[in-house]
C-alpha positions in Angstrom: 47.0 68.5 65.3 48.7 67.0 62.4 51.5 69.2 60.2 52.3 68.7 56.8 55.0 69.3 54.8 54.7 69.9 50.7 57.5 69.1 48.4 57.1 70.9 45.1 55.2 73.9 44.9 54.3 74.0 41.3 51.8 72.7 39.3 49.4 70.6 41.4 51.3 71.4 44.7 50.3 74.7 45.0 47.2 73.3 45.6 47.9 71.1 48.1 49.6 74.3 50.2 46.6 76.3 49.9 44.2 72.8 51.1 46.5 72.4 53.9 46.7 75.8 54.9 42.8 75.7 55.2 42.8 72.5 57.1 45.5 74.5 59.4 48.0 71.7 59.0 50.6 73.8 57.2 53.7 73.1 58.4 56.5 73.9 55.8 57.2 74.0 51.9 59.8 73.3 49.6 61.1 73.8 46.1 63.9 73.4 44.4 62.9 76.9 42.9 64.0 79.6 44.9 61.9 82.1 44.3 59.0 79.8 44.7 59.9 78.3 48.2 60.1 81.9 49.3 56.8 82.8 47.8 54.2 80.4 49.4 56.5 80.3 52.4 55.9 84.7 52.8 52.5 84.2 51.6 51.2 81.2 53.8 53.5 82.4 56.4 55.1 78.9 57.3 59.5 78.1 56.7 60.2 78.1 53.4 63.3 75.2 52.1 64.8 74.7 49.1 66.0 71.5 50.6 64.1 68.1 51.6 67.2 67.3 54.2 66.8 70.7 55.5 63.0 70.7 56.3 63.2 67.4 57.5 65.9 68.1 60.2 64.3 71.2 61.0 60.8 71.2 61.0 58.6 69.2 63.9 56.4 67.2 60.9 53.9 64.8 60.5 53.5 64.1 56.8 55.1 65.0 53.6 53.2 65.2 50.6 54.9 64.8 47.1 54.5 66.7 44.2 57.2 66.8 42.0 57.9 65.1 38.7 57.3 61.7 38.5 60.7 60.4 37.9 61.1 61.5 41.3 58.5 60.3 43.7 60.7 57.0 44.0 63.6 58.5 45.9 62.2 61.3 48.2 59.4 59.0 49.3 61.9 56.7 50.2 64.0 59.1 52.2 60.7 60.6 53.5 59.6 57.3 55.0 63.2 56.5 56.4 63.4 59.9 58.1 59.7 58.7 60.0 57.3 60.9 58.1 53.6 59.6 56.8 54.0 60.2 53.4 51.1 61.2 50.3 52.5 60.5 47.0 50.8 62.1 43.9 50.0 60.1 41.4 52.1 58.0 39.6 53.4 57.0 43.0 56.2 55.5 40.9 57.0 55.1 37.7 57.7 51.6 37.9 55.7 48.8 39.8 59.2 47.2 40.8 60.1 50.3 42.6 56.3 50.9 44.2 57.1 47.4 46.1 60.4 48.9 47.7 58.3 52.0 48.7 55.6 49.3 50.1 58.2 47.3 52.3 60.5 51.1 53.3 56.5 52.0 54.7 56.1 49.0 56.9 59.3 48.6 57.9 59.1 52.5 59.0 55.5 51.8 60.7 54.0 54.3 58.0 51.3 55.6 56.1 51.9 55.7 52.9 49.2 56.7 50.0 48.9 58.1 46.7 47.0 60.7 45.1 43.8 59.5 43.0 41.6 62.0 43.9 39.2 60.7 42.0 37.8 58.2 44.8 36.5 61.4 46.9 35.1 62.7 43.7 31.9 62.9 45.7 29.6 61.4 42.3 32.0 58.8 42.7 31.7 57.7 45.8 27.9 57.7 45.5 28.2 55.5 42.3 30.0 53.1 44.6 27.7 53.6 47.1 24.3 52.4 43.9 26.6 49.6 42.9 26.9 48.0 46.4 23.4 49.0 47.1 22.4 47.0 44.3 19.3 48.7 43.3 20.1 48.6 39.4 21.6 45.4 39.0 25.3 44.0 38.1 27.5 46.3 37.5 28.6 45.2 33.2 30.6 48.3 31.8 32.8 51.2 32.8 33.5 53.7 29.8 36.1 56.8 31.1 36.9 59.8 29.2 39.7 61.6 30.2 40.6 64.1 27.6 41.9 67.6 27.3 44.8 69.7 25.8 48.5 68.7 27.2 50.3 70.8 29.8 53.6 71.8 29.8 54.3 70.1 33.1 54.2 66.8 32.5 57.7 66.0 31.0 59.4 62.4 32.2 56.1 60.5 31.8 53.8 59.6 29.4 49.7 60.0 29.4 49.3 56.5 30.8 51.1 56.5 33.8 49.9 60.2 34.5 46.8 60.3 33.6 44.8 56.8 32.8 46.2 55.6 35.8 43.7 57.9 37.6 41.1 55.4 35.6 42.3 52.7 35.8 42.3 52.6 40.1 38.6 54.2 39.4 37.5 51.3 37.5 39.6 49.0 39.9 38.0 50.7 42.9 34.1 50.2 41.5 34.4 46.4 40.3 36.3 45.6 43.8 38.6 43.6 41.4 42.1 43.6 39.6 41.9 43.2 35.7 42.7 39.6 34.5 43.3 41.0 31.3 44.3 44.3 29.4 44.6 45.5 25.9 45.6 48.7 24.6 47.1 50.7 21.7 48.8 53.9 22.5 50.4 56.6 20.9 52.3 60.3 19.7 50.1 62.5 18.0 52.5 65.5 18.5 56.0 64.2 17.5 58.7 64.5 18.8 57.1 63.8 21.8 59.3 61.3 23.9 56.5 60.0 25.3 52.7 58.7 24.6 50.0 61.4 24.2 46.8 58.9 23.5 45.7 55.7 25.0 42.6 53.5 24.3 42.6 51.0 27.3 40.7 47.4 27.6 40.3 45.8 30.8 38.8 42.7 32.1 37.8 41.9 34.8 36.0 38.6 35.9 32.7 37.2 34.3 31.5 40.0 31.5 32.6 43.6 33.6 34.6 45.8 31.6 36.4 49.1 31.6 37.0 50.8 28.2 39.4 53.5 29.4 39.8 57.1 26.4 42.9 59.2 27.5 44.6 61.8 25.2 46.5 65.1 25.5 44.8 66.4 21.9 41.1 67.4 22.3 40.8 70.8 22.7 38.1 71.1 25.3 38.8 69.7 28.8 36.0 66.0 28.7 36.4 63.9 32.2 33.3 61.6 32.0 32.2 57.8 33.3 28.9 55.7 31.9 28.5 53.0 34.1 26.5 50.7 32.5 24.0 48.5 34.8 22.0 45.2 33.8 19.1 47.7 35.1 20.0 51.5 34.6 23.2 53.5 33.1 24.5 56.5 35.5 26.6 58.9 33.3 29.1 61.3 36.0 31.1 64.4 34.9 33.5 64.7 37.1 34.1 68.2 36.6 30.9 69.5 37.5 29.8 66.8 39.2 26.6 66.1 38.0 24.9 63.1 38.4 22.3 61.6 35.5 20.5 57.8 36.2 18.7 56.6 33.2 16.2 53.9 34.0 13.9 52.7 31.2 12.6 56.5 29.7 12.9 57.9 33.0 16.3 60.1 33.5 16.9 61.8 37.1 19.3 64.3 38.0 20.8 64.2 42.1 21.3 67.1 43.6 24.3 67.8 45.8 26.4 70.3 47.2 29.5 71.1 45.6 32.4 69.5 47.4 36.1 69.7 46.1 37.9 66.2 46.0 40.8 67.4 46.8 39.8 69.2 50.7 38.1 65.4 50.9 41.0 63.5 49.7 43.4 65.3 52.1 40.8 65.5 55.1 41.1 61.9 54.5 44.7 61.5 54.9 45.0 63.3 58.1 41.7 61.3 59.7 44.2 58.2 59.0 47.4 60.0 60.7 45.7 60.8 63.6 43.1 57.8 64.2 46.5 55.6 62.7 44.3 53.7 60.2 44.8 52.6 57.0 43.9 54.8 54.2 41.0 55.0 52.0 43.9 54.8 49.1 46.7 52.7 50.3 50.2 52.3 48.5 49.3 48.3 47.4 46.8 50.4 45.1 49.2 53.0 43.8 51.4 49.5 42.9 49.1 47.7 41.2 47.7 50.7 39.0 51.5 51.1 38.1 51.6 47.6 37.3 48.5 47.5 34.7 49.8 50.7 33.2 53.2 48.8 32.6 51.0 46.2 30.7 49.2 49.0 28.9 52.3 50.3 27.1 53.2 46.2 27.1 50.0 45.3 25.2 50.8 48.4 22.5 54.1 47.0 22.0 53.2 43.8 21.9 50.0 44.2 20.1 48.6 41.6 22.3 46.3 41.0 24.8 48.5 40.8 28.5 47.0 38.5 31.0 47.6 39.3 34.4 48.4 36.9 37.3 
C-alpha cells in the first residue's frame, strides 16, 4: 500500500489529509503550525511533524503532496524529489515557468512522478465532455467559455488570481482542445486596492484554426460561480463544476444526463496513487503544470503590455 505524507494542512491541505485517510494511504502530516500538526496527528492517528526534513527522514513514505503557499512549492518539491519521493504539488506547480522546468529536470533525475493539482480534469462532467469531443458526434469544438468567480479568500496572498485560479481553466482548455494556445490576450487588474496582486482577469486564448477559449476569473463576485459553455458546430454543452450538472443543447432540444455525484479530489488522489502503484505516467504531468504557468506568465505580460502575446 502506498503511504503518503501531506505537507500543509490548512486551507485545501486538510482535504488531502481526509481523502488519503479514506483511501487508507495517509502516512504522516506536516505543518509549521505545531497546534495544527498535533490536531491532525491526533484526529487521524498518524505521526505529525513541524519539520519537513524530520518527516522525510523518519517516515517510510512513498509520496508527498504539497499544499503550502505557492511561493514555497518549488523549494519543497525540489527537496521531496531529491529525497526520492513521488510528489504532487497543488496548483500552481511553481510561481515561475523557469522553476517549473527545474522541477521537471529534478523529477527525471530522481525517476519519480511529479504532478500538479489540476482537479478539474477529474470532475466527472469534464471527463465526460472530453469523451464527447473525442466521439465527434456534436461536430467540431469551436469555443470554450469559462467563468470562475467568487469573493476572495484570506488564504491566497503570495500570488494573484491568474496563477492561483485561472490556471485551472487554462489547463482545462488546453486539455479539451488537445493543444497549447498560439496566442494570449488579456486584461487583469486590482479591484480592491491595496492588494499586491491582481484579483480579476479576462483572458482570450487563441488555438489553431478558429478554436478559442474565453476565461473570466475574479475575486469580486459575491456568489460562487464555476461554469463552462462548450460551443460545438452542432451543439452547445453547459457544465456546472460545482453541482456537476450538464445540459446538452442540440437544436431546440435540451437533455441533462444523470450521473452519481463523485468527489473530484477523491478521483484525483486515486489516480495519483494508481500511477505510483502501476509505475506509469499520471493523467496530469509536470509538463502540464509547466505549460499552464507559462501561459499564466503570458497573460500577465499581455495585460502589462496591452498587446497579444504569441507563444512559441
